[in-house]
N, C-alpha and C positions, 0 to 999 in steps of 0.2 A: 344678319348673321355674319358679323365681321370675322368670325372664326374661319369661314370658308374663303375669305378673300386672299388672293395671291397664292393659293396652294397649287393650282394647275394653270399653266399658261399654254395657249395654243397659238402659234405664230405671233407670239408676243402679247396676246390678248388674254386677260383674266376671264375664264369662262363663267365663273360665278357672277362677277360684276356685269358682264355683257349679256349673258343668256340665262342666268339663274340655274346653271347646270353645275353639278359637282360629282366627283367619284363617290360611289356607294358600294355596299356589299349586300348580297342577298340575305344574309343573316348576321346577327350581332356577333362580333368577333371574327367575322370572315376575313380572309386575306387573298381573295381571288385577284384583285387588282395588283397588289404587291407581287404576288407570284407571277402574274403575266408580265409585269414590267421587268422583273429581275431574272426571269428564266433565261438560262444560257441557251444560245442557239446550237443546233446540231452542226457538225462539221461535214464538209464535203467528203465523199468517199475517196479513198486512195486507190490508185490503179495498181493492181498486182498482176503478175504473169503466172499462169497455171501451166507448169511444165509437167507433162505426163510422166516422165521418168523420175521426177523428184516429188518428195512429200510436200504437202501444203501449197502455199503460194509464195512467190518471191516479190518483195517490195524493196524500194530504194533504201539505201542506208539512212538517208535523211528524208523524213516525211515532212512535207510542207502542209501546215494546217491552215485551212481557209473555211470561213463560216458559210453555212447555207442561209438563205433568207428565212425569216420566221414570221409566224402569225402572232398577233397580239390582240386579245379581246379584252376590252375595258367595259366596266359597268358604271353607268351614269344614273343620276336621278334629276328630276326637274319638278319644282313646286311653282304653282302660280295661283293668283287670287281668283281667277275666273277661268272657265273653259276656253274662252276666246283668247285670253292671254297665254294659257298653256299651249294651245295650238300654234299661236304666233311664235312663241319662243322655241318650241320644239322644231318647227319647220325651219326657222332661221338658223338654229344650231346645226341641224343636219345639213342644210345647204352650205353653211360655213365650213363644216368638216369635209364635205364632199369636194368642194372647190379648193380648199387649202390655199397655198401660195404656189401658183402654177401646178396645182395638184398635190403638192407636198404639205404634210401636216407635221409641224415641228412642236413636239410636246416638251414642256419643261415641268418636271415634277419637283417643285421647289424643296419640300421637306427632305427628300432623299437625295437630292442633287443629281438626278438622272435626266438626260435629254435624249429623246428618240426622234428620228426622222422617218416618218412612215407615210403611207397613203391609205385612203379609205377603201374598204373592200365591200362591207355589207353591214346593214343594220336591221336585224330581225324586228318584228313588231314590238312596240313598247308594252310593258306590263303595267296596267293601271293599278294604282294603289287606292284610288278613289273612283267613283263612278263619273265618267265624263259627261253623262247625260243630265246630271243634276246641277243645280246652281251651287255656288260656293267654291271653296278652295279645291285645287286639283293637284294631284301628285302622280308621278309614274317613275318606273325604273326602265332602263333600256340598255342593251349591249350594242357595242359597235366593234366590228372586226377590222383590224388594220394589217397591213403588210409592211414589215421592216426589211427592205431589200439588202441593206448593208448593216447587219446587226452590230451594235457597239460591243457586244461580248457574246 
């Protein structure tokens, strides 16, 4: 499936070519990955002074805007010809993502020109799309939660 090659690189590695993993959506036409990638971060709260004798709060004339870290949850899928190959690829991909490069996972989303520097937080159980106990091709979807400590926007 050449169409999936080069779409997402993690630490310079094409995750489709290396692990058979690609971004997916829960339903046709879904945009959860795009929304997660492009969602703007919250800003850190501004410190105000609450003076009892005055209305409201007093803030500085110039407010300095700084971003809070943000969580990014991405949805992936994995197809394999056998259950053994599925298990091997799944474990290898999760270990690769957990380790990163000194713990950092640099995502390059080629089509939209976005790069994110994050680290692994959690991966809930995968959602089987085929029965892993039967012989034949196997497929699953799974989510991975990342933390972006210094958001790009």
